[in-house]
C-alpha positions as CSV (number, residue, x, y, z in Angstrom):
1,X,169.0,89.4,45.1
2,X,170.1,89.2,48.7
3,X,168.7,92.7,49.4
4,X,165.4,91.7,47.9
5,X,165.3,88.6,50.2
6,X,166.1,90.6,53.2
7,X,163.4,93.1,52.4
8,X,160.8,90.4,52.0
9,X,161.9,88.7,55.2
10,X,161.7,92.1,57.0
11,X,158.2,92.7,55.7
12,X,157.1,89.2,56.7
13,X,158.6,89.7,60.2
14,X,156.9,93.1,60.6
15,X,153.5,91.6,59.6
16,X,154.0,88.7,61.9
17,X,154.9,91.0,64.8
18,X,151.9,93.1,64.0
19,X,149.6,90.1,64.0
20,X,151.2,88.8,67.2
21,X,150.7,92.2,68.9
22,X,147.0,92.3,67.8
23,X,146.5,88.7,69.0
24,X,148.1,89.6,72.4
25,X,145.9,92.6,72.8
26,X,142.8,90.5,71.9
27,X,143.9,87.9,74.4
28,X,144.3,90.6,77.1
29,X,140.9,92.1,76.2
30,X,139.3,88.7,76.3
31,X,140.8,87.9,79.7
32,X,139.8,91.3,81.0
33,X,136.2,91.0,79.7
34,X,135.9,87.5,81.3
35,X,137.1,88.8,84.6
36,X,134.8,91.8,84.5
37,X,131.9,89.5,83.6
38,X,132.7,87.2,86.6
39,X,132.7,90.3,88.8
40,X,129.4,91.5,87.4
41,X,127.8,88.0,87.8
42,X,129.0,88.0,91.4
43,X,127.4,91.4,92.1
44,X,124.2,90.2,90.4
45,X,124.1,87.1,92.6
46,X,124.5,89.1,95.7
47,X,121.7,91.5,94.7
48,X,119.3,88.7,93.9
49,X,119.9,87.0,97.2
50,X,119.2,90.2,99.1
51,X,116.0,90.7,97.1
52,X,115.0,87.1,97.8
53,X,115.6,87.5,101.6
54,X,113.6,90.7,101.6
55,X,110.4,89.0,100.4
56,X,107.5,89.6,102.8
57,X,106.4,85.9,103.0
58,X,106.7,84.5,105.5
59,X,108.8,87.4,106.9
60,X,111.6,89.6,105.5
61,X,115.1,89.1,106.8
62,X,115.3,92.9,106.8
63,X,112.3,94.2,108.7
64,X,111.4,97.9,108.5
65,X,112.9,100.0,111.3
66,X,110.8,102.2,113.5
67,X,109.6,105.5,112.0
68,X,112.5,108.0,111.6
69,X,115.1,105.2,112.0
70,X,117.5,103.4,109.7
71,X,119.1,100.0,109.8
72,X,121.8,98.3,107.7
73,X,122.6,94.6,107.2
74,X,125.7,93.2,105.5
75,X,126.7,89.8,104.2
76,X,129.3,88.2,101.9
77,X,129.0,85.5,99.3
78,X,132.2,83.6,98.4
79,X,133.2,80.7,96.2
80,X,131.2,81.9,93.2
81,X,132.6,80.5,90.0
82,X,135.6,79.2,91.9
83,X,137.1,82.5,93.1
84,X,134.5,85.2,92.6
85,X,132.7,86.8,95.6
86,X,130.4,89.6,96.5
87,X,130.0,92.0,99.4
88,X,126.3,93.1,100.0
89,X,124.7,95.8,102.1
90,X,121.0,96.3,102.7
91,X,119.9,99.6,104.2
92,X,116.3,100.5,105.2
93,X,115.3,104.0,106.0
94,X,111.8,104.7,107.5
95,X,111.2,108.3,106.7
96,X,108.2,110.4,105.8
97,X,105.7,107.5,105.9
98,X,107.7,105.3,103.5
99,X,110.5,102.7,103.8
100,X,113.3,103.1,101.3
101,X,115.4,100.0,100.7
102,X,118.9,100.4,99.2
103,X,120.8,97.3,98.2
104,X,124.4,97.7,97.2
105,X,126.1,94.6,95.9
106,X,129.8,94.8,95.0
107,X,131.1,91.8,93.0
108,X,134.7,90.7,92.5
109,X,136.4,88.3,90.2
110,X,138.9,87.3,92.9
111,X,138.4,87.0,96.6
112,X,139.3,84.9,99.7
113,X,136.9,83.6,102.3
114,X,136.3,87.2,103.5
115,X,136.0,88.4,99.9
116,X,139.3,90.3,100.2
117,X,142.3,90.2,97.9
118,X,145.4,92.3,97.0
119,X,145.7,90.7,93.6
120,X,146.3,93.4,91.0
121,X,144.0,91.6,88.6
122,X,141.1,92.0,90.9
123,X,138.0,93.6,89.2
124,X,135.1,95.2,90.9
125,X,131.6,95.7,89.6
126,X,128.7,97.3,91.6
127,X,125.0,97.0,91.4
128,X,122.7,99.4,93.3
129,X,118.9,98.8,93.7
130,X,116.6,101.3,95.4
131,X,112.9,101.1,96.0
132,X,110.3,102.9,98.2
133,X,107.3,101.3,99.9
134,X,104.6,103.4,101.4
135,X,103.9,102.7,105.0
136,X,100.3,102.7,106.1
137,X,99.5,105.0,109.0
138,X,99.5,103.2,112.3
139,X,96.1,101.8,113.3
140,X,94.7,103.7,116.1
141,X,92.0,101.9,118.2
142,X,89.6,104.2,119.8
143,X,89.0,101.5,122.5
144,X,85.2,101.8,122.6
145,X,83.5,100.6,125.8
146,X,83.2,96.8,125.9
147,X,79.7,96.0,124.7
148,X,77.5,93.4,126.4
149,X,78.2,89.8,125.7
150,X,76.1,88.6,122.7
151,X,75.4,85.2,121.2
152,X,77.7,84.1,118.4
153,X,76.2,83.9,115.0
154,X,78.1,81.2,113.1
155,X,79.5,81.3,109.5
156,X,81.9,79.2,107.4
157,X,80.1,76.1,108.8
158,X,81.4,72.8,107.7
159,X,80.0,69.3,108.6
160,X,78.2,70.8,111.7
161,X,74.6,71.5,112.7
162,X,73.8,74.9,114.1
163,X,71.4,75.4,117.0
164,X,71.5,79.0,118.1
165,X,75.0,79.7,119.4
166,X,75.9,76.0,119.5
167,X,77.5,73.8,116.8
168,X,77.6,70.0,116.7
169,X,79.6,67.8,114.3
170,X,77.0,65.7,112.5
171,X,78.6,64.7,109.2
172,X,81.9,64.1,107.5
173,X,84.4,61.4,108.5
174,X,84.6,60.6,112.1
175,X,88.0,61.1,113.9
176,X,89.0,63.7,111.4
177,X,89.6,67.5,111.6
178,X,86.9,68.3,109.0
179,X,84.2,70.1,110.9
180,X,83.9,73.6,112.4
181,X,82.7,77.2,112.1
182,X,83.6,80.7,112.9
183,X,81.8,83.7,114.3
184,X,80.5,86.5,112.1
185,X,81.2,88.9,114.9
186,X,84.7,90.0,115.9
187,X,86.7,92.0,118.4
188,X,87.9,94.6,116.0
189,X,90.2,96.4,118.4
190,X,90.8,97.2,122.0
191,X,89.4,95.0,124.8
192,X,87.0,92.2,124.5
193,X,86.5,88.5,125.2
194,X,84.8,85.3,124.1
195,X,83.1,82.6,126.2
196,X,82.1,79.1,125.2
197,X,81.5,75.6,126.6
198,X,81.2,72.0,125.6
199,X,78.6,69.3,126.4
200,X,80.8,66.2,126.6
201,X,84.3,65.1,127.6
202,X,84.8,62.2,125.2
203,X,85.4,64.1,122.0
204,X,88.3,66.2,120.7
205,X,87.7,69.9,119.8
206,X,89.6,73.1,119.8
207,X,88.3,76.7,119.9
208,X,89.8,80.1,120.3
209,X,90.4,83.5,118.8
210,X,91.9,84.0,115.3
211,X,91.2,85.4,111.9
212,X,88.1,83.3,111.4
213,X,89.7,80.5,109.4
214,X,88.7,77.0,110.2
215,X,91.9,75.0,110.5
216,X,92.5,71.3,110.4
217,X,94.3,71.1,113.7
218,X,95.1,73.4,116.7
219,X,97.6,75.5,114.7
220,X,94.6,76.7,112.6
221,X,93.9,79.6,115.0
222,X,96.1,81.9,116.9
223,X,94.9,81.4,120.5
224,X,93.6,77.9,121.1
225,X,92.0,76.0,124.0
226,X,92.2,72.3,123.1
227,X,89.7,70.0,124.9
228,X,90.9,66.4,124.5
229,X,88.7,63.4,124.6
230,X,91.3,61.2,126.2
231,X,91.4,61.8,129.9
232,X,89.3,65.0,129.5
233,X,92.5,67.1,129.5
234,X,92.7,70.7,128.5
235,X,95.6,72.3,126.7
236,X,96.5,75.7,125.4
237,X,98.2,76.3,122.1
238,X,99.4,79.5,120.4
239,X,100.3,79.4,116.7
240,X,100.7,75.7,116.9
241,X,102.9,75.6,120.0
242,X,101.7,73.8,123.2
243,X,102.2,76.2,126.1
244,X,102.4,73.2,128.5
245,X,100.0,74.8,131.0
246,X,99.5,72.9,134.2
247,X,96.8,73.1,136.9
248,X,98.1,72.4,140.4
249,X,101.2,70.7,138.9
250,X,99.2,68.3,136.7
251,X,97.5,68.5,133.3
252,X,94.4,70.7,133.4
253,X,91.1,68.9,133.1
254,X,87.5,69.9,132.2
255,X,83.9,68.9,132.7
256,X,80.8,69.3,130.6
257,X,79.3,72.7,131.1
258,X,82.6,74.4,132.2
259,X,82.8,78.0,131.0
260,X,85.9,78.9,129.1
261,X,87.0,82.5,128.4
262,X,89.7,84.0,126.2
263,X,90.1,87.8,126.8
264,X,92.1,90.7,125.5
265,X,92.7,93.5,128.0
266,X,95.2,96.3,127.4
267,X,96.8,94.2,124.6
268,X,97.3,91.1,126.7
269,X,95.5,87.8,126.0
270,X,94.5,85.6,129.0
271,X,92.8,82.2,129.3
272,X,90.2,81.4,132.0
273,X,88.2,78.3,133.0
274,X,85.2,78.9,135.3
275,X,86.6,82.3,136.2
276,X,90.1,80.9,137.1
277,X,93.1,82.3,135.3
278,X,94.9,79.5,133.5
279,X,97.5,81.3,131.4
280,X,98.7,84.8,130.4
281,X,100.0,85.1,126.9
282,X,103.0,87.0,125.7
283,X,101.8,86.9,122.1
284,X,100.4,90.3,121.0
285,X,96.8,90.2,119.5
286,X,96.3,90.7,115.8
287,X,92.9,92.2,115.1
288,X,90.2,91.5,114.1
289,X,89.7,88.5,116.3
290,X,86.9,86.0,115.7
291,X,85.9,82.9,117.6
292,X,86.8,79.8,115.6
293,X,86.3,76.1,116.4
294,X,87.0,72.7,114.9
295,X,85.6,69.3,116.0
296,X,87.3,65.9,115.5
297,X,84.6,63.4,116.5
298,X,81.0,63.0,115.4
299,X,78.8,64.3,118.2
300,X,81.4,66.8,119.5
301,X,80.0,70.2,120.5
302,X,81.1,73.8,120.9
303,X,78.2,75.2,122.9
304,X,76.7,78.5,124.2
305,X,79.4,80.6,122.4
306,X,79.4,84.3,123.1
307,X,81.6,87.3,122.2
308,X,81.9,90.9,123.0
309,X,81.7,92.2,119.4
310,X,82.7,95.8,118.6
């Protein structure tokens, strides 16, 4: 009887130990899977952030290197899910008319502020993403001879009347940037210039070279001459930034009939008033360049506009 009881007890103990061993293994497996999953999620987060930063709009954080060159960027992400982290590298190779981007994101379940650790339970998972983008051949401008100055033909007109190469704001709300036009002709490459004038000094208007879009304020075009109706002052803006140009130490001024010119010569943009140089730009031209203008006040004009179209 005692022997039978001992046998039964031994069997129960063996089964219990077996179950405990299985449970322990399952627990270890569950823990290992969780840590591996944390490492994978960290790697995925790093890769997604690199892809987001490489979006072309407005600009990529990782611009393409020069032809034949390579460049690598690295960054870390820490504090993911408490202790997880990722080490990410982005490499771009500009070879054979294509840019290859390689993103390597290594995720870890454990890491300090530098994503380092000597913990034996540290798990690493790696994601690698590669893509190729063809590079358009460089635009080569043949730099044709500058043609004769021609009268602007207006397009994209809005709330203005057109009389030859002159526009006048004649409708729409007054004191609002809601009127303007752009030239059909453009400086497609190389050297060229545009000239224009205005018939009054008591209205606000801006004009200059850009992609032909009519903006609502001076940032609407790339190279802007801004004629202001208060104090008949003249300002120069580039991509929305006032260049703070002075004439003889004071704000520049203008009069009806003054001739304004914006030119591009050997890749350099310059601004003139009645033949006098006002400002030399450091902002490289982006072709094609069209004359654009916008007028704030009813009765404001952009007159006698001309351009060297090519």
